[in-house]
matplotlib code that plots the C-alpha trace (Angstrom):
import matplotlib.pyplot as plt

x = [-66.4, -62.8, -61.2, -59.8, -56.1, -54.8, -54.2, -58.4, -59.1, -57.2, -58.5, -62.1, -61.6, -60.1, -62.5, -65.3, -63.7, -63.7, -67.5, -68.3, -66.0, -67.9, -64.9, -65.5, -66.7, -67.9, -66.0, -69.0, -67.7, -70.9, -70.6, -70.7, -73.2, -74.4, -72.0, -72.0, -70.6, -68.1, -67.1, -66.9, -65.0, -62.6, -62.3, -61.8, -58.9, -57.3, -57.7, -55.9, -53.1, -52.7, -54.8, -55.5, -59.5, -62.2, -63.9, -66.9, -69.9, -72.6, -76.3, -78.7, -81.0, -84.7, -87.1, -89.2, -92.7, -93.0, -96.1, -97.9, -100.4, -104.1, -106.0]
y = [-41.8, -40.6, -38.3, -35.1, -34.1, -32.4, -29.1, -29.2, -30.2, -27.2, -24.9, -25.5, -25.3, -21.8, -20.8, -22.1, -20.1, -17.2, -17.4, -17.7, -14.8, -13.0, -11.9, -14.5, -12.8, -13.7, -12.9, -9.9, -8.8, -9.9, -11.8, -15.7, -16.7, -20.1, -23.2, -25.1, -21.9, -21.6, -25.4, -24.8, -21.6, -23.5, -26.3, -23.8, -22.3, -25.7, -26.5, -23.5, -24.4, -27.6, -30.2, -33.7, -33.0, -35.4, -33.8, -31.6, -33.7, -33.0, -32.4, -35.2, -34.9, -34.5, -37.2, -34.5, -36.0, -36.0, -34.3, -36.4, -34.8, -35.9, -36.5]
z = [84.0, 83.8, 86.2, 85.9, 87.3, 90.3, 88.5, 87.2, 90.8, 92.2, 89.6, 90.4, 94.1, 93.7, 91.3, 94.0, 96.8, 94.6, 93.9, 97.6, 98.5, 95.6, 93.7, 91.0, 87.4, 84.0, 80.8, 80.6, 84.1, 86.0, 89.1, 89.0, 91.6, 90.1, 91.4, 87.9, 86.5, 88.6, 88.2, 84.2, 84.5, 86.8, 83.9, 81.4, 83.4, 83.7, 80.3, 79.2, 81.9, 79.7, 82.6, 81.6, 81.5, 79.3, 76.6, 77.2, 77.4, 74.7, 75.7, 74.6, 71.8, 73.1, 71.8, 69.7, 68.4, 64.9, 63.7, 61.0, 58.8, 59.4, 56.0]

ax = plt.figure().add_subplot(projection="3d")
ax.plot(x, y, z, "-o")
ax.set_aspect("equal")
plt.show()
């Protein structure tokens, strides 16, 4: 697992602090209550500031069962 830069961890820590104080808002203006969302906002701000952050992880594909036609 690759690590993020010090700037990224500072941005995430600041976003978490703002969330706990109730001052962190989403892009639409709603209050952030989920810590995962606060981390995502902090990483996004760090990317904009030019911090070295690993690429976003993609969601794994679910193993959907194939339908078979019965004769």
